[in-house]
C-alpha positions as CSV (number, residue, x, y, z in Angstrom):
1,M,41.8,175.5,77.6
2,E,45.2,174.2,78.7
3,Q,46.3,172.4,75.8
4,L,46.0,172.4,72.1
5,R,45.2,169.1,70.4
6,A,44.4,167.7,66.9
7,Q,42.5,164.8,65.8
8,L,43.4,163.6,62.0
9,C,41.3,161.0,60.2
10,L,43.4,159.1,57.8
11,S,42.3,157.3,54.6
12,S,42.8,153.7,54.6
13,G,46.0,151.9,53.3
14,L,48.8,154.3,55.0
15,V,51.6,152.8,56.6
16,E,52.3,153.6,60.1
17,G,56.0,154.3,60.1
18,D,55.2,156.5,56.7
19,V,53.0,158.6,58.8
20,F,55.1,159.0,61.6
21,D,58.1,160.1,59.0
22,I,55.6,162.6,57.3
23,V,54.8,164.0,60.7
24,R,58.3,163.7,62.4
25,R,59.7,165.7,59.1
26,A,56.9,168.4,59.3
27,L,57.6,168.8,63.2
28,A,61.5,169.3,62.4
29,E,61.1,171.8,59.8
30,R,59.4,174.1,62.0
31,N,61.8,173.4,65.0
32,I,59.0,171.6,67.0
33,R,60.2,168.6,68.8
34,W,58.5,165.1,68.7
35,K,57.7,164.2,72.5
36,D,58.7,160.7,73.1
37,R,56.9,158.6,75.6
38,G,58.0,159.2,78.9
39,S,59.9,162.2,78.4
40,G,59.2,164.8,80.9
41,S,57.4,168.2,80.0
42,K,59.8,171.3,80.2
43,V,60.7,173.0,83.3
44,D,60.7,176.8,83.8
45,G,63.5,178.6,82.0
46,D,64.0,176.0,79.6
47,E,64.6,177.5,76.0
48,S,64.3,174.1,74.0
49,P,61.7,174.2,71.2
50,P,58.3,173.1,72.3
51,T,56.9,169.6,72.1
52,V,54.0,167.7,70.4
53,S,53.0,164.2,71.2
54,V,52.2,162.3,68.3
55,R,50.2,159.0,68.5
56,I,48.3,156.7,66.3
57,A,45.1,155.5,67.4
58,P,42.8,152.9,65.3
59,G,39.2,153.7,65.0
60,P,36.1,152.0,63.6
61,V,36.2,153.7,60.2
62,A,39.4,155.7,60.0
63,T,42.8,155.6,61.6
64,Q,43.3,158.7,63.8
65,L,46.3,160.5,63.9
66,L,46.5,162.6,67.3
67,L,48.6,165.4,67.7
68,G,48.7,167.0,71.4
69,G,50.5,168.7,74.2
70,L,50.9,172.4,73.0
71,D,50.1,174.8,75.7
72,R,49.7,178.6,75.6
73,E,53.3,179.2,76.0
74,G,54.6,176.7,73.4
75,F,51.7,178.0,70.9
76,K,52.7,181.4,71.3
77,S,56.6,180.7,70.8
78,V,55.6,178.6,67.6
79,G,52.9,181.0,66.4
80,S,49.8,180.5,65.0
81,D,50.9,180.8,61.3
82,T,53.3,177.9,61.9
83,I,51.1,175.7,63.7
84,V,48.5,176.0,60.9
85,E,51.1,175.6,58.2
86,L,52.3,172.4,60.2
87,L,48.5,170.8,60.3
88,M,47.8,171.9,56.9
89,T,51.1,170.3,55.3
90,V,50.5,167.0,57.6
91,C,46.7,167.0,56.2
92,V,47.7,167.2,52.7
93,N,50.9,164.8,52.8
94,L,48.5,162.4,54.4
95,D,45.5,162.9,52.3
96,V,43.6,163.4,55.8
97,L,39.4,162.8,55.5
98,L,38.7,165.2,58.4
99,A,40.8,167.1,61.0
100,R,40.0,169.5,63.8
101,T,41.6,170.8,66.7
102,Y,39.9,170.4,70.3
103,G,40.3,171.4,73.8
104,D,40.9,169.7,77.1
105,Q,37.2,168.6,77.7
106,M,37.6,166.9,73.9
107,L,34.0,168.8,73.3
108,A,35.1,169.2,69.6
109,A,36.5,165.8,69.0
110,I,35.5,164.2,65.7
111,R,32.9,161.4,65.9
112,T,32.5,158.6,63.5
113,H,29.4,160.0,61.7
114,E,31.1,163.3,60.6
115,L,33.5,161.0,58.1
116,A,30.4,160.5,56.2
117,G,30.1,164.2,55.8
118,A,27.7,165.0,58.9
119,I,29.7,167.5,60.4
120,D,28.5,169.0,63.6
121,C,31.1,170.8,65.3
122,L,33.7,173.2,64.5
123,D,37.0,174.7,66.5
124,W,39.7,176.8,66.0
125,F,40.8,174.9,62.8
126,Q,39.5,172.4,60.8
127,Y,40.4,170.9,57.7
128,F,37.7,168.9,55.2
129,G,39.3,166.7,52.8
130,S,38.3,167.0,49.1
131,A,35.1,165.0,49.4
132,I,33.5,166.9,52.4
133,A,35.0,170.4,51.0
134,S,33.1,169.8,47.6
135,R,30.1,170.8,49.3
136,W,30.7,174.4,49.5
137,P,31.8,176.6,46.1
138,S,35.3,178.4,47.0
139,E,33.2,181.6,46.7
140,H,31.2,180.9,49.6
141,L,33.9,179.6,51.9
142,R,35.9,183.0,51.0
143,Q,32.9,185.0,52.1
144,G,32.5,183.2,55.4
145,P,33.3,184.6,58.8
146,F,36.6,182.8,58.9
147,H,39.9,184.3,59.9
148,K,41.4,182.2,57.0
149,V,40.5,180.0,54.2
150,I,43.2,177.7,52.8
151,F,42.6,175.9,49.4
152,A,44.8,173.0,49.2
153,A,46.1,171.7,45.7
154,N,44.4,168.5,46.5
155,G,41.0,170.0,46.6
156,G,41.2,170.0,50.6
157,V,40.1,173.1,52.5
158,G,41.6,174.5,56.1
159,L,39.5,176.7,57.9
160,L,40.9,178.9,60.9
161,L,38.4,180.6,62.8
162,G,40.7,182.9,64.8
163,D,44.5,183.9,65.3
164,N,44.8,182.4,68.7
165,P,42.8,179.3,70.0
166,F,43.3,180.2,73.7
167,D,41.7,183.6,73.5
168,H,38.1,182.3,72.7
169,L,37.8,185.6,70.3
170,M,36.5,183.3,67.3
171,S,32.6,182.7,66.8
172,I,31.9,178.8,66.1
173,K,28.3,179.8,65.8
174,A,28.9,182.2,63.1
175,A,31.0,180.1,61.0
176,A,28.5,176.8,61.6
177,T,25.8,179.0,60.4
178,H,27.3,180.1,57.2
179,L,28.5,176.5,56.6
180,E,24.8,175.2,57.2
181,I,26.4,172.8,59.9
182,P,23.9,171.9,62.9
183,L,26.1,172.0,66.0
184,R,26.0,169.1,68.3
185,S,24.6,169.6,71.9
186,V,27.5,169.3,74.5
187,S,27.5,168.9,78.2
188,T,30.3,168.9,80.7
189,R,30.1,167.8,84.2
190,A,29.9,170.8,87.4
191,P,32.0,170.3,89.9
192,D,29.2,169.2,92.2
193,G,28.9,166.5,89.4
194,R,25.8,167.4,87.8
195,E,25.4,167.4,84.1
196,V,25.7,170.9,82.3
197,E,24.9,171.9,78.8
198,V,27.7,173.8,77.2
199,G,26.6,176.7,74.6
200,W,28.7,177.5,71.6
201,H,30.1,181.3,71.2
């Protein structure tokens, strides 16, 4: 993975300007810059804060908020705890239905059927809104093979599978087994053009 991205599925009725205000404030509180369209990437030796791109995309079931562009260096400078705190703050303040991080190949991108509760993928971080989170008792989540479980006051739950998404030390399979989630089959294109199935670790 070269860049960490996050996809947040929003409940209906939110005003775009309000969404951007909440995200902008959450980023600023953590000294992370909002990357404006057309702004260049950081150059070597640039000590300015890391940047995150933010955009809203209408979806067939839910509007999606897409956060992206945080590379390994940016992640390291901000820190895992700050990134998780940022994602949890935005998820809770926007009453997100479902959120998940994903990498360059978008293997863990959220699919429409998951919003109805048919979760079939996990990644470094996921947030389940209260409707989905209610499937699992709190004690079951606490006993899971997760790096961290965060219970929000609104009934939502954040699950962190590892300390660093770039190190691949997390076990998606073990977490999915504990949650009784059947993982989707995923494939990618090999350099020679063949479709190759990717196994979850």
